[in-house]
C-alpha positions as CSV (number, residue, x, y, z in Angstrom):
1,X,-53.7,-23.8,-35.9
2,X,-52.0,-24.8,-39.2
3,X,-55.3,-25.7,-40.7
4,X,-57.3,-23.2,-38.7
5,X,-59.9,-25.7,-37.4
6,X,-60.5,-28.1,-34.6
7,X,-59.6,-31.8,-34.8
8,X,-60.5,-34.5,-32.2
9,X,-58.0,-37.0,-30.8
10,X,-58.2,-39.9,-28.4
11,X,-55.4,-39.9,-25.7
12,X,-55.1,-43.0,-23.5
13,X,-52.9,-42.7,-20.4
14,X,-51.7,-45.2,-17.7
15,X,-53.3,-44.9,-14.3
16,X,-49.9,-44.2,-12.9
17,X,-49.1,-40.6,-13.8
18,X,-46.4,-40.2,-11.1
19,X,-43.7,-40.8,-13.8
20,X,-43.2,-39.8,-17.4
21,X,-44.2,-42.3,-20.1
22,X,-43.2,-43.1,-23.7
23,X,-45.7,-42.2,-26.3
24,X,-47.1,-44.2,-29.3
25,X,-49.0,-42.4,-32.0
26,X,-51.6,-44.7,-33.7
27,X,-52.7,-43.7,-37.2
28,X,-56.0,-45.0,-38.6
29,X,-56.6,-46.2,-42.2
30,X,-58.5,-44.6,-45.1
31,X,-62.1,-44.1,-44.1
32,X,-61.3,-44.3,-40.4
33,X,-61.3,-41.6,-37.8
34,X,-59.9,-40.7,-34.4
35,X,-61.9,-43.4,-32.6
36,X,-60.9,-46.2,-35.0
37,X,-58.1,-47.6,-33.0
38,X,-60.0,-47.8,-29.7
39,X,-62.7,-49.8,-31.6
40,X,-60.3,-52.1,-33.3
41,X,-58.3,-52.6,-30.0
42,X,-60.6,-51.9,-27.1
43,X,-58.0,-53.3,-24.7
44,X,-55.7,-50.3,-25.3
45,X,-56.3,-48.8,-21.8
46,X,-55.2,-52.1,-20.3
47,X,-52.1,-52.2,-22.5
48,X,-51.4,-48.6,-21.6
49,X,-51.3,-49.7,-17.9
50,X,-49.4,-52.9,-18.6
51,X,-46.6,-51.3,-20.6
52,X,-46.7,-47.8,-19.1
53,X,-47.3,-46.1,-22.5
54,X,-49.5,-43.2,-23.6
55,X,-51.4,-43.9,-26.8
56,X,-52.4,-41.0,-29.1
57,X,-55.0,-41.6,-31.8
58,X,-55.3,-38.5,-34.0
59,X,-57.8,-37.9,-36.8
60,X,-56.1,-38.0,-40.2
61,X,-59.3,-37.9,-42.2
62,X,-58.4,-39.1,-45.7
63,X,-55.2,-37.1,-45.9
64,X,-52.6,-39.9,-46.1
65,X,-51.0,-37.8,-43.3
66,X,-49.4,-35.4,-45.8
67,X,-49.1,-31.7,-46.3
68,X,-50.9,-31.6,-49.7
69,X,-48.9,-29.8,-52.4
70,X,-52.2,-29.0,-54.2
71,X,-54.5,-28.0,-51.3
72,X,-53.3,-25.5,-48.7
73,X,-56.1,-26.5,-46.3
74,X,-54.6,-30.0,-45.9
75,X,-51.5,-30.0,-43.7
76,X,-51.7,-33.2,-41.6
77,X,-47.9,-33.7,-41.6
78,X,-47.4,-30.4,-39.8
79,X,-50.4,-30.9,-37.6
80,X,-49.2,-34.3,-36.2
81,X,-45.4,-33.9,-36.2
82,X,-45.3,-30.4,-34.8
83,X,-48.6,-29.1,-33.3
84,X,-49.9,-32.4,-31.8
85,X,-46.6,-33.7,-30.5
86,X,-45.9,-30.3,-28.9
87,X,-49.4,-30.3,-27.4
88,X,-49.1,-33.8,-26.0
89,X,-45.7,-33.2,-24.5
90,X,-47.0,-30.0,-22.9
91,X,-50.1,-31.5,-21.4
92,X,-49.3,-35.1,-20.5
93,X,-46.5,-36.8,-18.5
94,X,-44.4,-37.8,-21.5
95,X,-40.7,-38.7,-22.1
96,X,-39.9,-35.8,-24.4
97,X,-37.3,-37.5,-26.7
98,X,-37.3,-39.2,-30.0
99,X,-36.3,-42.6,-28.6
100,X,-39.3,-42.6,-26.3
101,X,-41.7,-41.5,-29.1
102,X,-43.1,-44.0,-31.6
103,X,-45.6,-43.9,-34.5
104,X,-47.4,-46.7,-36.3
105,X,-50.6,-47.3,-38.1
106,X,-52.6,-49.5,-40.4
107,X,-53.1,-49.3,-44.2
108,X,-53.1,-45.5,-45.0
109,X,-51.9,-45.1,-41.4
110,X,-49.0,-47.5,-41.9
111,X,-47.8,-45.5,-44.9
112,X,-48.4,-42.3,-42.9
113,X,-46.4,-43.5,-39.9
114,X,-43.4,-44.5,-42.0
115,X,-43.5,-41.3,-44.0
116,X,-43.8,-39.0,-41.0
117,X,-41.0,-40.9,-39.1
118,X,-38.6,-40.7,-42.1
119,X,-39.3,-37.1,-42.7
120,X,-39.0,-36.2,-39.0
121,X,-36.3,-38.5,-37.5
122,X,-35.7,-35.8,-34.9
123,X,-39.3,-36.3,-33.6
124,X,-39.7,-40.1,-33.8
125,X,-37.2,-42.8,-33.1
126,X,-39.5,-45.8,-33.6
127,X,-41.9,-46.5,-36.5
128,X,-44.2,-49.3,-37.6
129,X,-46.6,-50.2,-40.3
130,X,-49.4,-52.9,-40.5
131,X,-50.7,-53.6,-44.0
132,X,-49.4,-50.3,-45.1
133,X,-49.8,-48.7,-48.5
134,X,-46.0,-48.3,-48.8
135,X,-45.8,-47.7,-52.5
136,X,-48.7,-45.5,-53.8
137,X,-47.5,-45.6,-57.4
138,X,-49.3,-48.9,-58.0
139,X,-52.6,-47.4,-57.1
140,X,-53.0,-44.2,-59.1
141,X,-56.8,-44.1,-59.0
142,X,-57.5,-45.2,-55.5
143,X,-58.4,-43.6,-52.2
144,X,-58.4,-40.0,-53.3
145,X,-54.6,-39.9,-53.6
146,X,-54.7,-37.9,-56.8
147,X,-56.9,-35.2,-55.2
148,X,-54.1,-34.7,-52.7
149,X,-51.0,-34.7,-54.9
150,X,-52.3,-34.5,-58.4
151,X,-52.7,-37.1,-61.1
152,X,-49.9,-39.6,-61.4
153,X,-49.3,-39.2,-65.2
154,X,-48.9,-35.4,-64.8
155,X,-47.0,-35.5,-61.5
156,X,-44.7,-38.5,-61.5
157,X,-42.0,-36.8,-59.6
158,X,-44.4,-35.9,-56.8
159,X,-45.8,-39.5,-56.7
160,X,-42.2,-40.8,-56.5
161,X,-41.4,-38.4,-53.7
162,X,-44.5,-39.4,-51.6
163,X,-43.9,-43.1,-52.0
164,X,-42.3,-44.8,-48.9
165,X,-40.4,-47.0,-51.3
166,X,-38.3,-44.0,-52.4
167,X,-38.1,-42.4,-49.0
168,X,-36.0,-45.4,-47.8
169,X,-33.0,-43.8,-49.5
170,X,-33.0,-41.1,-46.7
171,X,-32.4,-43.7,-44.0
172,X,-29.1,-44.8,-42.6
173,X,-28.4,-47.8,-40.3
174,X,-29.7,-46.8,-36.8
175,X,-31.8,-43.8,-37.8
176,X,-35.1,-45.5,-36.9
177,X,-36.2,-48.7,-35.2
178,X,-38.6,-50.2,-37.7
179,X,-41.3,-52.9,-37.6
180,X,-43.4,-53.8,-40.7
181,X,-46.0,-56.5,-41.1
182,X,-48.5,-57.5,-43.8
183,X,-50.8,-60.5,-44.5
184,X,-49.8,-62.7,-47.4
185,X,-53.2,-62.3,-49.1
186,X,-53.3,-58.5,-48.6
187,X,-53.4,-56.4,-51.8
188,X,-50.5,-54.4,-50.3
189,X,-48.4,-57.6,-49.8
190,X,-46.2,-57.2,-52.9
191,X,-45.3,-53.6,-52.2
192,X,-44.5,-54.5,-48.6
193,X,-42.3,-57.4,-49.7
194,X,-40.5,-55.0,-52.2
195,X,-39.9,-52.5,-49.3
196,X,-38.5,-55.3,-47.1
197,X,-36.2,-56.3,-49.9
198,X,-35.0,-52.7,-50.5
199,X,-34.4,-52.3,-46.7
200,X,-32.2,-55.4,-46.8
201,X,-30.3,-54.3,-49.8
202,X,-29.6,-50.9,-48.1
203,X,-28.7,-52.8,-44.9
204,X,-31.3,-51.0,-42.8
205,X,-32.2,-53.1,-39.8
206,X,-35.9,-53.8,-39.4
207,X,-38.4,-56.5,-38.3
208,X,-40.6,-57.8,-41.1
209,X,-43.5,-60.1,-40.4
210,X,-45.6,-62.0,-43.0
211,X,-48.6,-64.0,-41.8
212,X,-51.7,-65.5,-43.5
213,X,-54.4,-62.9,-43.9
214,X,-55.9,-60.2,-46.1
215,X,-56.6,-56.5,-45.7
216,X,-59.0,-56.8,-42.8
217,X,-59.1,-56.9,-38.9
């Protein structure tokens, strides 16, 4: 409703619907769509049964999962954290509390997952990022970011506010359970390491994994 249009979404539920289940929202990367995760990880239905989890894969288009300050028609933050969560909790057997609701994603989706969780700690208790673009300020001309929040040189405050690196200051110990990973050859590796260092400095518990690999499957 907030964007006055229809958006598709994949929902994967365990076969056992006699009990309520935790939910995991999986956000795709730039250029992806709502079917991306089921293509990347076709065993998601098996994992849903194995762990008793509901997986929700929304379409974020190329929005970076923000409510754009420059385009009133782009409100993916509100769509996911309010409208979609409410819809899923109303129509599926979910555990309706933040500790049983996680959000994660890859690349643009990793940034989006951390951003949405930090902004809405009352909604999500667990957040993750894989190869996430966690500091957009190093990439002022990439991935349509400036069409969403304006050019960096004219809108530095906005760019600072939308960067995960600066959102960390809103976290206290225990606010979120966090897991972050990134390949050591990934072009996002340095910003992920910087985020890890800042989390350590601020004494925010988190898991951080670094393995060989680039920005690919």
